C-alpha beads as a LAMMPS data file, in Angstrom:
LAMMPS data file: protein, C-alpha beads

291 atoms
290 bonds

1 atom types
1 bond types

-500.0 500.0 xlo xhi
-500.0 500.0 ylo yhi
-500.0 500.0 zlo zhi

Masses

1 110.0

Atoms # bond

1 1 1 14.634 22.693 -30.438
2 1 1 11.838 20.463 -32.092
3 1 1 13.209 17.087 -33.220
4 1 1 12.322 16.570 -36.546
5 1 1 13.688 14.997 -39.991
6 1 1 15.791 18.489 -40.547
7 1 1 17.139 18.522 -37.094
8 1 1 21.089 19.375 -37.028
9 1 1 21.487 19.724 -33.498
10 1 1 24.141 17.541 -31.618
11 1 1 22.423 17.164 -28.511
12 1 1 18.862 16.308 -29.519
13 1 1 17.961 12.639 -29.352
14 1 1 17.588 10.821 -32.940
15 1 1 15.427 8.017 -32.432
16 1 1 11.718 8.705 -31.751
17 1 1 10.147 8.415 -28.260
18 1 1 7.869 5.088 -27.941
19 1 1 4.670 7.444 -27.660
20 1 1 5.490 8.897 -30.864
21 1 1 5.881 5.741 -32.551
22 1 1 2.878 4.620 -31.385
23 1 1 1.073 7.471 -33.180
24 1 1 3.059 6.633 -36.253
25 1 1 1.617 3.000 -36.086
26 1 1 -1.822 4.495 -36.374
27 1 1 -1.164 6.077 -39.884
28 1 1 -1.307 2.776 -41.873
29 1 1 -2.651 3.674 -45.222
30 1 1 -4.992 0.838 -45.562
31 1 1 -6.370 -2.304 -43.657
32 1 1 -4.896 -5.276 -44.762
33 1 1 -4.952 -8.949 -43.410
34 1 1 -1.129 -8.517 -42.524
35 1 1 -1.777 -5.047 -40.533
36 1 1 -5.069 -6.258 -38.984
37 1 1 -3.417 -9.411 -37.589
38 1 1 -2.555 -9.288 -33.840
39 1 1 1.187 -10.249 -35.031
40 1 1 1.791 -6.904 -36.626
41 1 1 0.923 -4.737 -33.275
42 1 1 3.745 -3.132 -31.669
43 1 1 4.843 -5.360 -28.997
44 1 1 4.533 -2.916 -26.034
45 1 1 0.874 -2.282 -27.215
46 1 1 -0.022 -5.798 -27.696
47 1 1 -2.092 -6.739 -24.539
48 1 1 -2.502 -10.259 -25.687
49 1 1 1.322 -10.928 -26.116
50 1 1 1.898 -9.058 -23.033
51 1 1 -0.395 -11.256 -20.929
52 1 1 1.436 -14.599 -22.323
53 1 1 2.994 -16.942 -19.370
54 1 1 6.094 -16.228 -20.886
55 1 1 6.004 -12.715 -20.365
56 1 1 5.340 -12.999 -16.343
57 1 1 9.376 -11.483 -16.062
58 1 1 8.202 -8.352 -17.832
59 1 1 5.004 -7.839 -16.083
60 1 1 6.914 -8.225 -12.808
61 1 1 9.210 -5.620 -13.713
62 1 1 6.343 -3.124 -15.080
63 1 1 4.437 -3.770 -11.533
64 1 1 7.859 -2.785 -9.776
65 1 1 8.601 0.289 -11.868
66 1 1 5.091 2.055 -12.393
67 1 1 4.405 2.571 -8.713
68 1 1 8.062 3.396 -7.861
69 1 1 8.252 6.081 -10.860
70 1 1 5.049 7.628 -10.126
71 1 1 5.505 7.725 -6.391
72 1 1 8.925 9.607 -6.943
73 1 1 7.472 12.180 -9.642
74 1 1 4.685 12.833 -6.772
75 1 1 7.706 13.924 -4.380
76 1 1 6.933 10.874 -1.865
77 1 1 9.804 10.545 0.475
78 1 1 8.619 8.293 2.817
79 1 1 5.608 6.697 4.147
80 1 1 3.637 5.701 7.113
81 1 1 1.935 2.303 6.251
82 1 1 -1.164 1.383 8.206
83 1 1 -2.233 -2.541 7.821
84 1 1 -5.426 -3.778 9.282
85 1 1 -8.738 -5.758 8.622
86 1 1 -11.222 -5.001 5.831
87 1 1 -13.969 -6.062 7.905
88 1 1 -13.986 -3.774 11.133
89 1 1 -16.844 -1.547 10.850
90 1 1 -16.646 2.340 11.247
91 1 1 -18.300 3.539 14.757
92 1 1 -21.166 4.841 12.634
93 1 1 -21.642 1.293 11.094
94 1 1 -21.177 -0.800 14.026
95 1 1 -24.508 -0.675 15.556
96 1 1 -26.324 -1.490 12.236
97 1 1 -23.787 -4.236 11.411
98 1 1 -24.832 -6.025 14.842
99 1 1 -28.464 -5.208 14.125
100 1 1 -28.478 -7.048 10.557
101 1 1 -26.950 -10.075 11.794
102 1 1 -28.804 -13.158 12.741
103 1 1 -27.984 -16.436 14.397
104 1 1 -24.455 -17.268 15.039
105 1 1 -23.463 -14.229 12.749
106 1 1 -24.595 -12.263 15.539
107 1 1 -21.876 -12.986 18.002
108 1 1 -19.164 -12.626 15.323
109 1 1 -20.997 -9.244 14.343
110 1 1 -20.709 -8.057 18.013
111 1 1 -16.908 -9.027 18.071
112 1 1 -16.281 -6.836 15.142
113 1 1 -18.524 -3.691 16.288
114 1 1 -16.410 -4.037 19.481
115 1 1 -13.397 -3.319 17.311
116 1 1 -14.844 -0.142 15.879
117 1 1 -12.661 2.029 18.163
118 1 1 -9.509 0.643 16.093
119 1 1 -11.002 2.558 13.033
120 1 1 -11.269 5.710 15.004
121 1 1 -7.435 5.486 16.089
122 1 1 -6.485 4.725 12.540
123 1 1 -8.303 7.828 11.256
124 1 1 -6.703 10.057 14.144
125 1 1 -3.195 8.582 13.452
126 1 1 -3.149 9.259 9.873
127 1 1 -4.952 12.928 10.266
128 1 1 -2.680 13.716 13.085
129 1 1 0.621 12.745 10.904
130 1 1 -0.801 14.202 7.809
131 1 1 -1.510 17.392 9.491
132 1 1 2.177 17.672 10.497
133 1 1 3.285 18.078 6.752
134 1 1 6.768 17.030 7.564
135 1 1 9.053 17.842 4.442
136 1 1 12.740 16.856 4.121
137 1 1 14.890 17.221 1.245
138 1 1 12.136 18.639 -0.568
139 1 1 9.901 15.519 -0.403
140 1 1 7.065 14.741 1.834
141 1 1 7.791 12.350 4.636
142 1 1 5.140 9.696 6.534
143 1 1 2.595 10.109 3.723
144 1 1 0.146 7.637 4.791
145 1 1 -0.470 4.446 2.754
146 1 1 -2.867 1.473 3.148
147 1 1 -4.210 -1.420 0.973
148 1 1 -6.420 1.073 -0.421
149 1 1 -9.733 -1.128 0.506
150 1 1 -12.415 -0.794 3.252
151 1 1 -12.287 -0.538 7.021
152 1 1 -8.871 0.083 8.590
153 1 1 -7.740 1.003 5.363
154 1 1 -10.276 3.420 4.456
155 1 1 -9.977 5.100 8.018
156 1 1 -6.339 5.901 7.210
157 1 1 -6.969 7.111 3.771
158 1 1 -9.718 9.375 5.379
159 1 1 -7.966 10.639 7.977
160 1 1 -5.052 11.852 5.592
161 1 1 -8.000 13.535 3.115
162 1 1 -9.562 15.252 5.845
163 1 1 -6.324 16.609 6.940
164 1 1 -6.000 17.748 3.282
165 1 1 -3.317 15.643 2.646
166 1 1 -2.893 13.149 -0.377
167 1 1 -2.579 9.483 0.375
168 1 1 -1.688 6.232 -1.232
169 1 1 -3.603 3.205 -1.919
170 1 1 -2.068 -0.203 -2.829
171 1 1 -4.887 -2.288 -3.772
172 1 1 -4.957 -5.814 -5.410
173 1 1 -6.841 -7.616 -8.005
174 1 1 -8.926 -10.365 -6.668
175 1 1 -11.603 -12.593 -7.982
176 1 1 -14.425 -11.013 -6.035
177 1 1 -15.260 -7.510 -6.268
178 1 1 -12.657 -5.122 -5.176
179 1 1 -12.185 -1.290 -5.330
180 1 1 -10.454 1.386 -4.012
181 1 1 -12.223 3.290 -1.107
182 1 1 -13.067 7.077 -1.979
183 1 1 -10.482 8.829 0.233
184 1 1 -7.191 7.495 -1.880
185 1 1 -5.744 10.200 -3.904
186 1 1 -6.435 9.237 -7.476
187 1 1 -2.904 9.603 -8.907
188 1 1 -1.575 7.526 -5.878
189 1 1 -4.039 4.788 -6.130
190 1 1 -2.234 1.871 -7.513
191 1 1 -3.680 -1.750 -8.437
192 1 1 -1.476 -4.667 -8.618
193 1 1 -1.646 -8.326 -10.022
194 1 1 1.100 -9.629 -7.785
195 1 1 1.039 -10.034 -4.093
196 1 1 4.682 -10.036 -3.397
197 1 1 5.382 -6.992 -5.335
198 1 1 2.333 -5.112 -3.790
199 1 1 3.891 -5.931 -0.200
200 1 1 7.402 -4.777 -1.479
201 1 1 6.097 -1.518 -2.416
202 1 1 4.112 -1.232 1.199
203 1 1 8.103 -1.340 2.515
204 1 1 10.257 0.318 0.212
205 1 1 9.381 3.763 1.441
206 1 1 8.066 2.734 5.011
207 1 1 9.507 4.634 7.709
208 1 1 7.091 3.417 10.173
209 1 1 4.158 0.601 10.128
210 1 1 1.000 0.507 12.545
211 1 1 -0.388 -2.883 12.581
212 1 1 -4.344 -2.980 13.642
213 1 1 -6.298 -6.286 14.405
214 1 1 -6.840 -8.071 10.999
215 1 1 -7.097 -11.392 9.278
216 1 1 -4.664 -13.456 6.873
217 1 1 -3.845 -10.546 4.935
218 1 1 -2.601 -8.469 8.206
219 1 1 -0.973 -11.464 9.541
220 1 1 1.012 -12.080 6.378
221 1 1 1.957 -8.356 5.873
222 1 1 2.962 -7.949 9.725
223 1 1 5.039 -11.342 9.880
224 1 1 6.902 -10.707 6.750
225 1 1 7.689 -7.353 8.174
226 1 1 9.095 -9.057 11.199
227 1 1 10.982 -11.879 9.349
228 1 1 12.736 -9.148 7.204
229 1 1 13.756 -6.943 10.130
230 1 1 14.741 -10.091 12.377
231 1 1 16.867 -11.601 9.903
232 1 1 18.594 -8.459 9.026
233 1 1 17.576 -7.937 5.423
234 1 1 15.691 -4.486 6.441
235 1 1 16.629 -2.080 8.989
236 1 1 14.808 -1.673 11.991
237 1 1 11.649 0.760 11.662
238 1 1 8.947 1.610 14.504
239 1 1 6.328 -1.578 14.151
240 1 1 3.342 -0.497 16.061
241 1 1 0.945 -2.719 17.150
242 1 1 -2.616 -1.830 18.343
243 1 1 -4.855 -3.989 20.004
244 1 1 -3.089 -6.255 22.605
245 1 1 -5.810 -7.924 23.791
246 1 1 -6.878 -9.063 20.349
247 1 1 -3.260 -9.976 19.297
248 1 1 -2.080 -11.719 22.619
249 1 1 -5.559 -14.043 22.123
250 1 1 -4.784 -14.997 18.621
251 1 1 -1.018 -15.293 18.843
252 1 1 0.839 -16.468 21.905
253 1 1 4.091 -14.512 21.310
254 1 1 5.584 -15.208 24.557
255 1 1 4.941 -19.158 23.998
256 1 1 7.102 -18.725 20.719
257 1 1 9.887 -17.372 22.335
258 1 1 9.500 -20.023 25.250
259 1 1 9.625 -22.620 22.683
260 1 1 12.857 -21.328 21.465
261 1 1 11.686 -20.976 17.885
262 1 1 12.325 -17.012 18.093
263 1 1 14.596 -14.980 20.559
264 1 1 13.065 -13.381 23.411
265 1 1 14.726 -10.156 22.345
266 1 1 12.883 -10.699 19.059
267 1 1 9.739 -9.652 20.809
268 1 1 11.140 -6.161 21.097
269 1 1 10.781 -5.958 17.256
270 1 1 7.286 -4.032 18.013
271 1 1 5.716 -1.723 20.329
272 1 1 2.379 -2.286 21.952
273 1 1 0.068 0.629 21.481
274 1 1 -3.853 1.501 22.076
275 1 1 -4.003 5.095 21.007
276 1 1 -3.007 7.328 17.906
277 1 1 -1.123 9.528 20.176
278 1 1 0.984 6.658 21.630
279 1 1 1.905 5.589 18.260
280 1 1 3.215 9.030 16.898
281 1 1 5.317 9.474 20.239
282 1 1 6.826 6.091 19.658
283 1 1 7.465 7.071 15.967
284 1 1 8.843 10.536 17.126
285 1 1 11.152 8.972 19.607
286 1 1 12.722 6.648 17.246
287 1 1 13.488 9.430 14.820
288 1 1 14.124 12.284 17.298
289 1 1 11.288 14.297 16.482
290 1 1 9.071 16.490 18.340
291 1 1 6.266 14.463 20.150

Bonds

1 1 1 2
2 1 2 3
3 1 3 4
4 1 4 5
5 1 5 6
6 1 6 7
7 1 7 8
8 1 8 9
9 1 9 10
10 1 10 11
11 1 11 12
12 1 12 13
13 1 13 14
14 1 14 15
15 1 15 16
16 1 16 17
17 1 17 18
18 1 18 19
19 1 19 20
20 1 20 21
21 1 21 22
22 1 22 23
23 1 23 24
24 1 24 25
25 1 25 26
26 1 26 27
27 1 27 28
28 1 28 29
29 1 29 30
30 1 30 31
31 1 31 32
32 1 32 33
33 1 33 34
34 1 34 35
35 1 35 36
36 1 36 37
37 1 37 38
38 1 38 39
39 1 39 40
40 1 40 41
41 1 41 42
42 1 42 43
43 1 43 44
44 1 44 45
45 1 45 46
46 1 46 47
47 1 47 48
48 1 48 49
49 1 49 50
50 1 50 51
51 1 51 52
52 1 52 53
53 1 53 54
54 1 54 55
55 1 55 56
56 1 56 57
57 1 57 58
58 1 58 59
59 1 59 60
60 1 60 61
61 1 61 62
62 1 62 63
63 1 63 64
64 1 64 65
65 1 65 66
66 1 66 67
67 1 67 68
68 1 68 69
69 1 69 70
70 1 70 71
71 1 71 72
72 1 72 73
73 1 73 74
74 1 74 75
75 1 75 76
76 1 76 77
77 1 77 78
78 1 78 79
79 1 79 80
80 1 80 81
81 1 81 82
82 1 82 83
83 1 83 84
84 1 84 85
85 1 85 86
86 1 86 87
87 1 87 88
88 1 88 89
89 1 89 90
90 1 90 91
91 1 91 92
92 1 92 93
93 1 93 94
94 1 94 95
95 1 95 96
96 1 96 97
97 1 97 98
98 1 98 99
99 1 99 100
100 1 100 101
101 1 101 102
102 1 102 103
103 1 103 104
104 1 104 105
105 1 105 106
106 1 106 107
107 1 107 108
108 1 108 109
109 1 109 110
110 1 110 111
111 1 111 112
112 1 112 113
113 1 113 114
114 1 114 115
115 1 115 116
116 1 116 117
117 1 117 118
118 1 118 119
119 1 119 120
120 1 120 121
121 1 121 122
122 1 122 123
123 1 123 124
124 1 124 125
125 1 125 126
126 1 126 127
127 1 127 128
128 1 128 129
129 1 129 130
130 1 130 131
131 1 131 132
132 1 132 133
133 1 133 134
134 1 134 135
135 1 135 136
136 1 136 137
137 1 137 138
138 1 138 139
139 1 139 140
140 1 140 141
141 1 141 142
142 1 142 143
143 1 143 144
144 1 144 145
145 1 145 146
146 1 146 147
147 1 147 148
148 1 148 149
149 1 149 150
150 1 150 151
151 1 151 152
152 1 152 153
153 1 153 154
154 1 154 155
155 1 155 156
156 1 156 157
157 1 157 158
158 1 158 159
159 1 159 160
160 1 160 161
161 1 161 162
162 1 162 163
163 1 163 164
164 1 164 165
165 1 165 166
166 1 166 167
167 1 167 168
168 1 168 169
169 1 169 170
170 1 170 171
171 1 171 172
172 1 172 173
173 1 173 174
174 1 174 175
175 1 175 176
176 1 176 177
177 1 177 178
178 1 178 179
179 1 179 180
180 1 180 181
181 1 181 182
182 1 182 183
183 1 183 184
184 1 184 185
185 1 185 186
186 1 186 187
187 1 187 188
188 1 188 189
189 1 189 190
190 1 190 191
191 1 191 192
192 1 192 193
193 1 193 194
194 1 194 195
195 1 195 196
196 1 196 197
197 1 197 198
198 1 198 199
199 1 199 200
200 1 200 201
201 1 201 202
202 1 202 203
203 1 203 204
204 1 204 205
205 1 205 206
206 1 206 207
207 1 207 208
208 1 208 209
209 1 209 210
210 1 210 211
211 1 211 212
212 1 212 213
213 1 213 214
214 1 214 215
215 1 215 216
216 1 216 217
217 1 217 218
218 1 218 219
219 1 219 220
220 1 220 221
221 1 221 222
222 1 222 223
223 1 223 224
224 1 224 225
225 1 225 226
226 1 226 227
227 1 227 228
228 1 228 229
229 1 229 230
230 1 230 231
231 1 231 232
232 1 232 233
233 1 233 234
234 1 234 235
235 1 235 236
236 1 236 237
237 1 237 238
238 1 238 239
239 1 239 240
240 1 240 241
241 1 241 242
242 1 242 243
243 1 243 244
244 1 244 245
245 1 245 246
246 1 246 247
247 1 247 248
248 1 248 249
249 1 249 250
250 1 250 251
251 1 251 252
252 1 252 253
253 1 253 254
254 1 254 255
255 1 255 256
256 1 256 257
257 1 257 258
258 1 258 259
259 1 259 260
260 1 260 261
261 1 261 262
262 1 262 263
263 1 263 264
264 1 264 265
265 1 265 266
266 1 266 267
267 1 267 268
268 1 268 269
269 1 269 270
270 1 270 271
271 1 271 272
272 1 272 273
273 1 273 274
274 1 274 275
275 1 275 276
276 1 276 277
277 1 277 278
278 1 278 279
279 1 279 280
280 1 280 281
281 1 281 282
282 1 282 283
283 1 283 284
284 1 284 285
285 1 285 286
286 1 286 287
287 1 287 288
288 1 288 289
289 1 289 290
290 1 290 291
């Protein structure tokens, strides 16, 4: 029944909703110095007020709640998170990247081009998993999730998109220009101010994580995940590490264990992998699914 001034029902709410109050606030009969001043704005509509330093705890809460609520409404049960570089080219772009590089940049461009195969594997993994359309308890499982940017992230969202599935992009505001890739499902494309809350949302629904070669951002996400599981703050999930040649050259995992600063068994927290098929079989084995 409509909730109005003559509503005598017992069960209907008696307070107007925030969106209704916001509409009422537009009906000020005349403009005066009092009504025009920012102090008169409804607090939840006053952006200048919400951006004050003292309101940081409120912004934290909003950034935690918004993606959580929208993902729940979208029927997302669990995710397969794909981490990786924002610089590795697709196979189609690799040759051009090298051709356009000059001087010392040529060698770096070639190194990145040599990793283009990982764009393909990220794409294949996302496409393969999305095509399986696993649904449990009425919710979609292993929904592909990336940082929403280019390169490996684009490959992940692209694979899901070309499988006819939706996928999530968790983008971050940066000082330089940053925009979500074209394959992220628009209503599952989120933008974050806080790195900490973005990383939390990567893992809240994660049931498996595939980590491809990457830079500081990938290292940060990967090692935080390892730390959470190693310390028991998070239950174990499959962590698939693509590119053994890359990782063992830039991080000496065995040496860290030999130094005694981690246990030898901590090296079992992740699994080496080179192909999408291997990765899915590892995930399937963990969850007792059909590989």
